[in-house]
N, C-alpha and C positions, 0 to 999 in steps of 0.2 A: 874148364870154366874158371880157372884161377885168374886168367888174364884180365877179364873185365873187372873183377874185384880188386886186383892189383892196380889197375889203371885208376879206378875211383879213389882208392886209398892214396895212391901217388899224387893224384890231383889235389886232394885235400891237404896232404903234407906240403906240396909245393906252394899252394896258395897261402897256407898259414905261414910258411917260412918267408915268402916274399912280402906278405902283409906285415910281418914283424919289422922288416926293413922300412916299408912304407910308413908304418906308425912312428918309428924312430925318426926317420928323415923328414917326413912331410907333416907329421902331426905333433912333433915335439915329445914323443914318448921317451922314457928312459932308455939309455943304451943297453940296459939289462934285457930289453926285449930282443936283442940280437942273439943272445945265447940260446933260447928255445928255438929261435928262427933257424940258426945254424943246424941244430939237431934235426929239426923238421926237414930241412933241405937234404941232409944226409939220408934220412929215412926215405924221402922221395926218390933219390937216386937208387937206393937198394930196391925199393918196391918196383920201380920201372924195369929193373933187371929181371924181374920174375915173369916178364911177358913170354908168351909161347912163340913169338915171332923168331924166325931163323936169323934175322939180321937186326942189328941195333937201329940202323936208320929206319927200317920199316916199323919197328916197335915204336920209335919216337914219333914217326909220322902218324901212325894210328892213334897214339896217345893224344895227339894234338886235338882231335875232335872231342875227346872226353874232357880234356882240360878246359876247352871253351865252354862246354855245358856246365862244368863244375864252377867256373868263374862266374857265370851268370847266376847260378844258384847262390854263390857267395854274395854277389851284388844284391840279391833279393833278401837273403837271410841275415847277413851281417851288416850290410850298408843300408838296408831298408829302402832300396830303390828297385822298383818293379821293372824287369826287363820289358822292352817294348816289342812290338810285332817284328821289327827288323832284327832285333837281337835273337828272337826265337827262330825266325826264318834262317838266319845265318848259322845258328847253332845246329839246326836240323840238317842243313846241307853239310856242315862239317862232320857231324856224327855219321851221316850216311857215307861220306867219303872215308872216314876212319874204318867203318865196317867193311867197305870194299877193299881197302888196303890190307886189313888184317885177315879177312875171311875168304878172299878170292882164291879159287883153285889155281895152283901154279904147277906147271910141268917141271919135272925134275931136272 
């Protein structure tokens, strides 16, 4: 049960790290925003390595669905923009795909 928690934490760390660059580059925030952003992105990479997937590519692919859902949550909570029905439909499809990738029974 560690993998879903690691994915959610990784998504938050990645979004926060990327947003620090966005804020600096696109919104004129101080370059000091980059320092916690870099730490956040390093935390993201470490958290993603905690996945129970046997292969990195599979872990990254499954994580993608969680990232999309977390990005829409960020859109709503931080940027104060409500995701529309198409955002929600797309996120649902991606999360279902992530579940299939991560949880599908595979022969040895």
